[in-house]
C-alpha positions in Angstrom: -18.9 -4.5 10.4 -15.6 -5.1 12.1 -13.1 -7.8 11.1 -10.4 -9.6 13.2 -7.6 -11.8 11.9 -5.4 -13.7 14.3 -2.2 -15.8 13.7 -3.1 -16.5 10.1 -0.7 -18.6 8.0 -0.8 -19.9 4.5 1.7 -21.8 2.4 1.8 -23.1 -1.2 4.0 -26.2 -1.2 7.2 -25.1 0.5 6.5 -21.4 0.0 5.2 -19.6 3.1 3.0 -16.8 1.8 1.5 -15.7 5.1 3.5 -15.9 8.4 1.2 -15.2 11.3 -1.0 -12.3 10.3 -2.8 -10.4 13.1 -5.0 -7.5 12.0 -8.1 -5.8 13.3 -10.3 -3.5 11.0 -13.0 -1.3 12.4 -16.5 -0.7 11.0 -16.5 1.7 8.1 -12.7 1.8 7.8 -10.9 2.0 4.5 -7.7 0.0 4.9 -4.9 -0.4 2.3 -2.7 -3.6 2.1 0.5 -2.1 0.7 3.6 -4.1 -0.3 5.7 -5.4 -3.1 4.8 -8.4 -5.3 5.0 -11.6 -3.3 4.3 -10.0 0.1 1.1 -11.9 0.6 -1.4 -9.1 0.4 -3.6 -10.7 -2.4 -3.6 -14.1 -0.7 -4.9 -12.4 2.5 -7.6 -10.6 0.5 -8.7 -13.9 -1.1 -8.9 -15.6 2.2 -11.1 -12.8 3.5 -13.3 -13.2 0.4 -13.6 -17.0 0.8 -11.7 -17.7 -2.4 -8.8 -19.4 -0.4 -8.4 -20.9 3.0 -5.5 -20.5 5.6 -3.6 -23.4 7.0 -3.9 -21.9 10.5 -5.4 -18.9 12.2 -8.8 -17.4 12.6 -11.0 -14.9 10.7 -14.0 -13.3 12.6 -16.5 -10.7 11.4 -18.6 -9.0 14.0 -17.4 -11.7 16.4 -18.6 -14.6 14.1 -16.3 -17.2 12.6 -16.1 -16.7 8.8 -13.8 -19.5 7.9 -16.6 -22.0 7.9 -18.7 -19.9 5.5 -18.7 -20.1 1.7 -17.8 -17.1 -0.3 -21.4 -16.6 -1.3 -22.5 -16.7 2.4 -20.0 -14.1 3.3 -21.7 -11.5 1.0 -18.5 -9.6 0.2 -18.1 -7.4 -2.9 -14.9 -8.2 -4.8 -13.5 -5.9 -7.5 -10.6 -7.3 -9.6 -7.8 -5.4 -11.3 -9.0 -6.4 -14.8 -12.7 -5.8 -14.2 -13.9 -9.3 -15.0 -17.1 -8.0 -16.6 -19.3 -10.2 -18.7 -18.6 -9.1 -22.3 -22.0 -10.3 -23.6 -24.0 -8.3 -21.0 -24.9 -4.7 -21.0 -23.7 -2.4 -18.2 -27.1 -2.6 -16.4 -27.1 -6.5 -16.6 -23.5 -6.6 -15.3 -24.4 -4.6 -12.3 -27.6 -6.6 -11.7 -25.8 -10.0 -12.0 -25.1 -10.5 -8.3 -28.7 -10.0 -7.4 -30.1 -12.2 -10.2 -28.1 -15.2 -9.1 -29.1 -15.1 -5.4 -31.1 -18.1 -4.2 -34.8 -17.7 -5.0 -35.6 -17.2 -1.3 -33.2 -14.2 -1.1 -33.6 -12.8 -4.6 -35.4 -9.4 -4.7 -38.3 -9.0 -7.2 -37.4 -7.8 -10.7 -38.7 -4.3 -10.1 -36.5 -4.0 -6.9 -33.4 -5.2 -8.8 -34.1 -2.6 -11.6 -34.5 0.1 -9.0 -31.2 -0.9 -7.3 -29.4 -0.8 -10.7 -30.8 2.6 -11.5 -29.7 3.9 -8.1 -26.2 2.6 -8.6 -25.9 3.9 -12.1 -26.7 7.4 -10.8 -24.6 7.0 -7.6 -21.6 6.0 -9.8 -22.3 8.7 -12.4 -22.6 6.3 -15.3 -26.3 6.6 -16.1 -25.6 7.2 -19.7 -23.7 3.9 -20.0 -26.5 1.6 -19.0 -27.1 0.1 -22.4 -23.5 -0.2 -23.6 -21.4 -3.3 -23.6 -18.0 -3.5 -21.8 -16.2 -3.3 -25.1 -17.7 0.1 -25.7 -16.3 1.5 -22.4 -13.0 3.1 -21.4 -10.9 1.5 -18.7 -12.1 3.9 -16.1 -15.7 3.4 -17.0 -15.3 -0.4 -16.8 -13.9 -0.1 -13.3 -16.9 1.9 -12.2 -19.2 -0.8 -13.6 -17.2 -3.4 -11.7 -17.6 -1.5 -8.5 -21.3 -1.1 -9.2 -21.6 -4.9 -9.6 -19.8 -5.4 -6.3 -22.0 -2.8 -4.5 -25.3 -4.1 -5.9 -25.6 -6.9 -3.3 -25.1 -4.4 -0.4 -21.9 -6.1 0.7 -20.9 -6.1 4.4 -17.3 -5.9 3.2 -15.9 -4.4 -0.1 -12.6 -5.9 -1.3 -10.5 -4.4 -4.1 -7.5 -6.1 -5.6 -5.2 -3.6 -7.4 -8.4 -1.8 -8.6 -6.6 0.8 -10.7 -3.6 -1.2 -11.8 -4.7 -1.5 -15.5 -5.3 2.3 -15.9 -3.1 5.1 -16.9 -1.8 7.6 -14.4 -4.3 10.4 -14.9 -7.3 8.1 -14.8 -5.9 6.5 -11.7 -5.7 9.8 -9.9 -9.2 10.8 -10.9 -10.7 7.4 -9.8 -8.9 7.5 -6.5 -10.6 10.7 -5.5 -13.9 9.4 -6.8 -13.5 6.1 -4.9 -12.8 7.9 -1.6 -16.1 9.8 -2.1 -18.0 6.6 -2.8 -16.6 5.1 0.3 -17.6 8.0 2.5 -21.1 8.1 1.0 -21.7 4.3 1.4 -19.9 3.7 4.7 -19.0 0.2 3.6 -15.9 -1.3 5.3 -13.4 -1.5 2.6 -10.0 -3.3 2.1 -7.9 -2.7 -1.0 -4.6 -4.2 -2.2 -2.0 -2.0 -3.9 1.8 -1.8 -4.4 1.4 2.0 -5.1 2.4 4.0 -2.1 0.8 7.2 -3.3 -2.5 5.4 -3.9 -2.5 3.8 -0.5 -1.6 7.1 1.3 -4.2 9.1 -0.6 -7.1 6.7 -0.1 -6.7 4.8 3.2 -7.6 5.6 6.7 -4.9 3.2 7.8 -2.2 1.5 5.8 -0.9 -2.1 6.4 2.6 -2.5 5.1 3.4 -6.1 4.2 6.6 -7.8 3.3 7.5 -11.5 2.8 4.2 -12.7 4.4 4.4 -10.5 7.5 2.9 -7.2 8.6 5.8 -4.8 9.0 3.8 -1.8 10.2 0.2 -0.6 10.6 -0.7 3.1 10.9 -2.0 6.3 9.5 -0.3 7.3 6.2 1.6 10.2 7.8 2.8 8.0 10.6 4.2 5.5 8.2 5.8 8.1 6.0 7.4 10.0 8.9 8.2 7.1 11.3 8.8 3.9 9.4 9.1 1.0 11.9 11.8 -1.0 10.1 14.5 -0.7 7.4 12.2 -2.5 5.0 9.4 0.0 5.5 11.9 2.9 5.3 13.1 1.7 1.9 9.6 0.9 0.6 8.3 4.4 1.5 11.1 6.2 -0.3 14.0 6.6 2.2 16.4 5.6 -0.6 19.6 7.3 0.7 21.5 5.0 3.2 24.4 6.4 5.1 26.6 4.4 7.5 26.8 6.2 10.9 28.1 5.4 14.3 25.9 5.7 17.4 27.5 7.2 20.5 25.4 8.0 23.6 22.2 8.1 21.5 23.7 10.4 18.9 24.6 9.5 15.3 28.0 10.6 14.1 29.6 10.4 10.6 32.5 12.4 9.0 31.5 15.3 6.9 27.8 15.2 8.0 26.2 17.5 10.6 23.7 15.2 12.4 22.7 17.6 15.2 19.2 18.1 13.7 18.3 14.5 14.3 16.8 13.5 17.7 18.6 11.2 20.1 17.8 7.5 19.7 17.7 4.8 22.4 20.2 2.6 20.6 23.4 0.8 21.7 26.7 2.4 20.8 28.1 1.0 17.5 27.4 0.9 13.7 24.0 1.9 12.4 22.4 3.0 9.1 20.7 6.4 8.6 17.9 6.3 6.1 17.0 9.6 4.3 15.0 10.9 1.4 17.0 13.0 -1.1 14.9 16.0 -0.1 15.8 15.6 3.6 19.4 16.6 3.0 20.6 20.2 3.1 23.9 20.9 1.2 26.1 23.7 2.2 29.5 24.7 0.6 32.3 24.2 3.0 36.0 24.2 2.1 36.6 21.6 4.9 33.7 19.3 3.7 34.4 15.6 3.2 31.8 15.3 0.4 32.2 16.8 -3.1 29.6 17.6 -5.8 30.0 15.1 -8.6 27.0 16.2 -10.7 24.3 18.9 -10.7 21.1 18.5 -12.7 18.4 21.2 -12.7 14.7 20.5 -13.2 13.8 24.2 -13.0 12.4 24.3 -9.5 14.8 21.7 -8.1 18.5 20.8 -8.2 19.4 17.1 -8.0 22.9 16.7 -6.7 25.1 13.6 -7.0 27.6 13.7 -4.1 30.7 11.5 -3.3 32.2 11.1 0.1 34.6 9.1 2.2 35.4 5.5 1.1 33.5 6.0 -2.2 30.2 6.8 -0.5 27.8 8.2 -3.1 24.4 9.7 -2.4 21.8 11.9 -4.1 20.3 15.1 -2.6 17.5 17.2 -3.9 17.0 20.9 -3.0 15.0 23.9 -4.2 17.2 25.6 -6.8 16.8 29.1 -5.3 18.1 27.9 -1.9 21.5 27.2 -3.3 23.7 29.9 -4.8 27.1 29.3 -6.5 27.3 25.6 -6.1 29.7 24.0 -8.6 30.8 20.6 -9.7 33.9 19.4 -7.7 33.1 21.8 -4.8 33.5 20.4 -1.2 30.3 20.5 0.8 28.9 19.8 4.3 25.7 17.7 4.5 23.0 18.4 7.1 20.2 15.9 7.2 17.0 17.6 8.4 15.0 14.4 9.0 15.7 10.6 8.8 15.4 7.3 10.5 18.2 5.3 12.1 18.2 1.5 12.4 21.0 -0.9 13.6 23.4 -1.8 10.8 22.4 -4.9 8.9 23.1 -6.4 5.4 21.0 -4.7 2.6 18.0 -6.7 1.6 15.0 -5.8 -0.6 12.8 -8.0 1.6 12.4 -8.4 5.4 14.4 -11.2 7.0 13.1 -14.6 6.2 12.6 -16.9 9.2 13.2 -20.6 9.1 10.5 -22.7 7.3 7.5 -23.8 9.3 7.3 -27.5 10.3 5.8 -29.9 7.9 2.0 -29.9 8.1 -1.0 -31.9 6.9 -3.2 -29.7 4.7 -6.8 -29.4 5.7 -9.8 -27.7 4.3 -12.6 -26.2 6.3 
């Protein structure tokens, strides 16, 4: 199934949570909604599931309007961060639940439900857990059961809200690989919410970066990592070093920095900001350099350098230890960024610019 969202808005009181969302998702895609807390990603997921309604905009699935349908009629599978399993039910009964509560006219026979549960237990590699209660399972096992319950009804769309947020790092990594395999085997169109960049990039076919209720960028993980579309996206995906530069005839210039490795940009002359990752910066001893080494920390394979420059500018660089010989604290150096993104100079903000509030409205329910 394919999904299309157009000009969707949602507010709670005076707070605008979604500000004109446009998004198309193709059949069989696995799409991540990535962004910080408060960016609107969970609200968008809940609207798709039928657990909330927008104030304006449209939601169509395979060309059919979904906003007039109840959550049950949409037949989506929803997996919550904290599992939401029924503690008094065994694993097999939790997985079967969605089928057993269908209207009588749609409910499969008991034998068919049992067969579906056995199929999912095997598919999710939890056959041995069928007769256990949720309290007897680990966090990773509970999440598999929650996914099994969501898949039992053969959903047209699978929705996951921070599915691994309650798990430790190693279990999260293992389940990410496992979930990608489940998605490829089932072919179900899947949307998941996360604030974890690594999780989104490892799992998703496409990533939707959200900030302050707007979509900042949509693209393949590599595209977003290498070519962030805005200063907000650049900061969110780890370009944490910000250097003031001056644009002149499409080239960035700054004292003590060799910027010749960066491509020309079609930008007006004047002040701009260069966004870099610490690993993007090559550091070379230079007696004429404007930057000095303030601190050197070795992690074995890497050297992390704290550098100070003109007007108190301080930045961090990170380089393989064996690429730098004889570097010392206090030594003048020349910086050579090997990659980076340049945006027009603007005040620092942890969120995208916030537009003026929408006009007052009269709330309606579909």
